[in-house]
N, C-alpha and C positions, 0 to 999 in steps of 0.2 A: 534811897541814895540820890543825891542831886546830880544833874547832868554833867557837871564838871568833873566830879570824882568818878562817875561811871566812864567818861571818855578817857580820863587819865589811867585808870586801872585796866580797862579792857582794850584800849587801842594804843595809848601813849607808852605804856610800859613794855608790851611785847615788841612794838615796832621800833620806837624811838629810843628805848632804854639802852640797848647794847651800843647803839651809835654814839649817844651822849657819853656813855662810860669810856669808850675809846677816845673821845675828844678830850678827856681829862688828862691824856698823855701829854698834850700839847705844852703845858707849862714846863715840863721836865725835859722833853725831847724836841720841842718846836712844832709848829703847825704842819710843815711838810711831812714829818714822820707820822703825826697823828692822822693826817689826811690819807697817807698811804695805807696805814693800818686799818682805817675805816673802809677804804676801797678794797683792800685784801679780804676783809671780813665778809663783804657782801658780793664780791665779783663772781663767785661761782654759784650763785643762785641760793645763797643761804636765807634770803628773805622769803623764799618759798615756804619755809617752815612756819614763819609767822602767818602767812596766808592760810596755811593748813590749820593752824591753831585758832585764828579768827574765824574761820569757816566752821570748825567744830563747835566752837562757842556759840556761834550764831545759830547753827542747826539745833543745838540743845535748847536754846531760848525760844526759837520758833516752834519746835515740836512741843515744848512744855506749854506754850501759849495756845497752840491748836488743840491740845489735850484738855486744857482748862475750858476752852471755849466750846468745843464740840460736845463734851460730855453734858454740860448744862442745856446746850441747845437741843440735844437729842431728848433729854428728860423733859424740857419745856415743850417740845413739839409733841411728844407722847401725851403730856398732860393736856395739851390743847386739843389733840384729837379726841381724847376721852371726854373732855369738856364739851367739845363740838357735838359728840354723839349725845351728850346729855342735855344739850341745847344752851350751854353757857358760852358766851362769846368773850367774856372778860379775860378768861385764862389765855386765850390766843392773843389778845392785845398785849398781856404781860409778857408772853414768850417772844413777841415781835419786838418789844422794847429792849429786851435784855440781849438779844442776839446781835453780834456784829454784822455788818453788811457783807453780802456775798462778794462784793468787790474786794474788800479787805482780805477775806479769806483766800480769794484767788491770788491777790498779790503776795500774801505770805507763802502760798504754795509755789508760785513762780520763784520767789526768793529762795526757797528751799532747794528747788532744782538748780538754781545759779550757784548756791554755796556748795552743793555736791559736786557740780562741775568744776568750780575753783579748786576745791580740795583734791579731786581726782587728777586734774591737769597738773596741779602743783606737785603732787606725789610722784607722778610720772616724770616731770621735769627734774625733780630733785634726784631720782634715780638715774636719769640720763646724764645729768651734771656730775654725779658721783663716778659713774663709769668713765666719763670723759677725763675727769681729774686723775682717776686711776691709770688710765692709759697714757696720759700726758706724763705723769710721774714715772711710770714704767719706761717710757721712751727716753726720758731724761736720764734715768739710771743706766739704761743700756748704751746710750751715747757716751756718757761719762766712763763707763767700763771699757769701751772700745778704743777710746782715745789713749794713745801711748803716753804715759805720764813721764817716762824717762826721756822721750825724744824732745820735749820742750823744756826750756829752763823755766824755773819757777819765776813768775812775774808778780810783783807786788799787787795786792788787791786794789782795784780802783774804787774810789768812793761811790756810793749809790748816787745816781743822778737825782736832783731835786724834783719833786712831784709838782707839776704845774697844771693848770686847768686844761691846757692843750695836750700835755703828755698823757693824761689819764683819760682814755676813751672809755665810753661805756659799752661793754659787750652787750650783745643781744640778750643773753640770759639775764644780765643785770637789769636791763630795761623791762623785760617781761616780768621778772619777779617783783620789781618795783610797782609796775602797773597792776599786777594781780593783787598784791598786798594793799596797795591804795584802794583798789576797787572793793576788796572785801571789807576793808575798814570803813569806808564811807557807806557801803551797803548795810553792814552790820549796825552802824550808828543809826542810819535812817530807819531800818526796821525796828530797832529797839525803841526809838521815840515814837514811831508809828503805832506799835502795838501797846506801848507803855501807857 
């Protein structure tokens, strides 16, 4: 698979696909509504799910590569040791040519640790954001239930304010989810092309 399609399918679709689909609302309802829908779709840390999926996919690819590399390395080293005992040096040269550098294996192992960390942190933050959203909704329900409905006359519903760049602030959880997803995307792509 060439690089463009790999990037499109493994990074573009899970990260940007939902955002672009929500942007398709803009011809029908206008850009302010579409912008608000996009913001609402990711404001509570939903991008953490994309970071978890990218990390899992990267871990699978890196572990598969390590398995393919280490098994032939072990077999080649065993053959080289047997050949060295018998006095043949050519087998050890062949084993050295087919083995990836120890630096590359170390980089892959560090990337595995980083992807595990991203997945675990993202899963924990998804849980915390879910708990926070539950408590916020519960508080909203309790406040609405405690307000006396009969004491206040019914007022007409005010139109929703237009969403502008200044009125839409980026909550911390949105920033963290954005950066973790971006980090896992770029690291996944870098590792794919490094070992590919």
